[in-house]
Every structure is written in C-alpha cells, then in structure tokens.
N, C-alpha and C positions, 0 to 999 in steps of 0.2 A: 271568196273562200269556198272551199269544197266541203260538202257535208257527206258523211258516210255512216251507215249503220254497220257496226261490227260486233262480233261475238268474241269475247275474251275469256280465258280461263280464270278461275278464282284467284290463282296465284298472281296473275298479271294484274288483276284488279287491285290486289293488295299492294303490289309494287307501285302502281299508279297513285294510290292513296298516299303512300309514303313520299313519293316524289312531290306530290301536290302539297303535302304538309311541310316538307323540308324546304321547299323553295317559295312557300307562301303563294301558291297558285290558287286561282279561284275555281277552275274547272278541270276535269280529266282531259279535256281537249288540249288545254295548255300543258298538262303533264305529258301527254303523248308527244306533242310538238317538241317539248324540251328534250325528252329522251331521244327522239328521232334525230334532232339536230346535233346533239352531243355524239351519238353513235355514228351518225353520218360523217361527221368531221374526222372520225377515226378511220373509216373505211374508204373515204373518197379522197385520194391523193392529198394527204396532209402536207402542209408547208414544212420545209426543212427548218430545223432549229437554226437560229442565227450563228451559234458557235460552230455548228457543223459546216455551214457555208463558209465561214471564215477559215476553217481548217482546210477545206478543199481549195480555197483561193491561195492559201499559203503553200500547199503542196504543188499547185500548178505554177506558182511564181518561182519556187525553188527548183522546179524541174525534177522532183523526186517521184517520177512515175514512169511506167513502161507502157508503151502502146502495143497492142497485139492486132494482127491482121485477121485472126480467126480464133474461134473457141479452141480448136485443136492446138494452136500455138500457145495459148494460155495454159491448157492442160499439160502440154509438154514442159513448159516453164515450171509449173507447180510440181510435177513429178520429178524433175531434175533438182529441185531445191533441197 
C-alpha cells in the first residue's frame, strides 16, 4: 500500500467525513479509496449495459444498419435525410 501526505480543502474534508459515515468506513483513507473507485468506474471505459448490447445484437442480426466508408459519406447521408 502506498502512503501519501496530502492537503485537502475544508469542503473536501467534510465530504470525506460524510462518505465515511454513510458507508461505515473507519478511516478517511477508506473514504478516499471509495470515492476514487466509484468515480474511476465512471470515467474509465465503463462496461456497456446488457440491454444495450442485446439491442446492438438485434440490430446486427436483422441487418438494420448502414455502413459508411468515410465520415464524409455519413455527413452526406445525414444531410440528404
């Protein structure tokens, strides 16, 4: 485990105390880890929802899609629609 000395604003300290209390954590280190893991899962390539994957599979199976060779071809298709 890595140790770090950090300076945090008063407001951040209050949020950490709330996270600590809400999730029954013992230390602010645990609260920081919880917040970072939850936020990290949002910004680091989250998994696609299963229902969305199923929808994509259905579209692919039915053949209700159009392939484009370039962005320009896509733009032209959109503008003509």
